[in-house]
N, C-alpha and C positions, 0 to 999 in steps of 0.2 A: 930243439924238442926231442924229448924222449921217444922213440919208436919201439913198441914191445912185438915181438913175434910170437903171436898167439898159439901158431900151430909147436913151436917148441915147449911154450908153457903148458898148454893144454895136453901136452904128450907128458908130461911129468907128474900129472895128477893120476891118482889111481883112486877111484871111489868103490866101495865096494860094501853091501851090506855086511857080507862077511867077515868083514876087516881085513886087515895085512897081516902079511908074515915076513919077518925078519929073513936075514939070510942065511940063517940057521933053521928057518922053517917053523919057527915059534910064533906065537901072536904076539902082534905088536901093541901094546897096550897102551904106549904113549899116545900113538895115532887115534887109536878107539876114544882116549880119554878126552882127546882135544877134539876130536870131532862131535863127541854127545857134550862136551861143554858149550862149544860153538851152538849148536843147536839148542840147548836148553838155556845158554843167554840170550837167543833171540827169542825163545819163549817167555823169560822172565822179563825182558825189557819192554816186550808188545804188551803183556799183562799189566806192568805196571804204569805204563802209557794209558791204558783202556780204564784202570782204576783212576788215574788221575785226571782224568778227561770228564770221567763219570762221577768227582767228588765222592768217590766210595771207599777211600784208603784209610783202613782202621787195622789195628793190630789182627784183629781175627782175617780179614780179605789178605793182608800181607802173609799170614800163618795158612793159607789156603793156597794163594800164589806160589810158595816155597816149597809145598808139599808137591804139588803139581809138577814145579820144576825139576824135583829130587826125583818123583817117580819118572818122569821122562827121562833124565838122564840116566838112572838104574835101567830103564826098559832099553834104551838105544846101546848102552854097553851089553847087555844080555842079547840082543840081535845079532851085534856085531861078533860076539863070543860064540855064537851058534846054540846059546840056550834055549832060544824060542824062534820058532820056525816062523819066516814071514811067509803069508798063504799071498800067491799070486793070480 
C-alpha cells in the first residue's frame, strides 16, 4: 500500500495571493496561470453541471458561463500579479 508523507508533501506547497517568485526574483507566470486555470476550471465545470441539471444549456447561457470563467481567470491573475489589492 502506498504511504504518503503528508508533512513533506505539504511543506513543498506554497500558496500565496501574491503569487510565487522564481530563483531570480521574477514573477512566476507558469504557476500563476496554472493556479488560475485550476480555479477557473472548477468554476466552469460547476456552472456547466448546474446548467445541465436545470436543463438550461443554450448557446446564450454557455456564452455567459464562458465570460464569467474568463473574467475570473483574469481576475485571479491580476490579484496574483499584484495589480488588484485584496482587502482583508
